[in-house]
C-alpha positions, -999 to +999 in steps of 0.1 A: +348-123+642+320-121+665+293-145+669+264-129+677+240-139+709+206-149+702+199-164+735+210-147+776+216-176+803+194-169+836+226-153+846+223-123+818+184-125+823+188-120+856+215-088+856+186-078+824+158-074+847+178-055+879+195-029+861+155-026+839+144-022+873+169+004+887+161+022+856+124+017+863+128+027+897+145+062+889+116+071+864+090+061+882+103+083+913+083+113+928+114+118+955+126+153+951+155+157+922+192+165+932+189+196+913+228+204+911+234+175+906+214+172+869+221+206+864+259+191+861+261+165+848+237+186+817+263+211+818+288+186+818+273+165+786+267+208+764+310+211+773+316+179+755+294+194+728+316+225+724+280+245+737+270+271+766+252+255+795+208+257+791+194+285+820+178+259+843+143+270+854+136+242+885+091+237+887+080+218+918+058+197+896+047+190+858+020+211+860+038+243+878+062+236+847+036+231+821+019+265+834+055+278+841+056+275+798+022+288+784+033+320+806+071+323+794+056+315+761+038+348+753+006+322+747-009+343+781-012+376+774-022+366+741-050+346+754-060+369+779-062+400+757-082+376+730-105+365+760-105+401+778-106+425+746-146+418+736-162+416+771-140+450+776-156+463+746-190+450+753-185+465+788-172+501+780-200+499+752-225+492+776-220+520+805-205+540+783-240+539+762-262+542+792-247+567+810-239+590+778-273+582+764-291+595+795-272+620+807-268+636+764-308+628+758-320+650+791-300+677+785-299+679+745-334+669+750-339+697+769-320+722+754-336+716+720-373+715+730-368+748+741-351+764+717-368+747+691-402+757+707-386+797+711-381+797+677-411+780+660-428+800+685-415+831+673-411+820+634-448+808+637-466+838+659-472+807+689-460+807+728-457+772+727 
């Protein structure tokens, strides 16, 4: 029969605190990762469950990793497209509208004035 322990001895608590301190130090560490060791350990875990290992992509910081994930997810393309399309359309529309409007207005206006003036002058018998 197994008995349940309800309290720990001082020695056991010391052991718990040492183990906790070790895990906490690893978790809070800013030292570079031992990438080969991490990949080896993770690959071993995948082998145990009969799965192929994942592809490893390392980043220099959490911020760089977040940016890489965003870029690789395809969200960057959609976001850029959504933000650039209206400004590109507005910019092209304004530019084309201005240059074509000026150019066509000038040339068509002069051409229509001359053509209509001559035609109406002949029809009305008046020189315009």
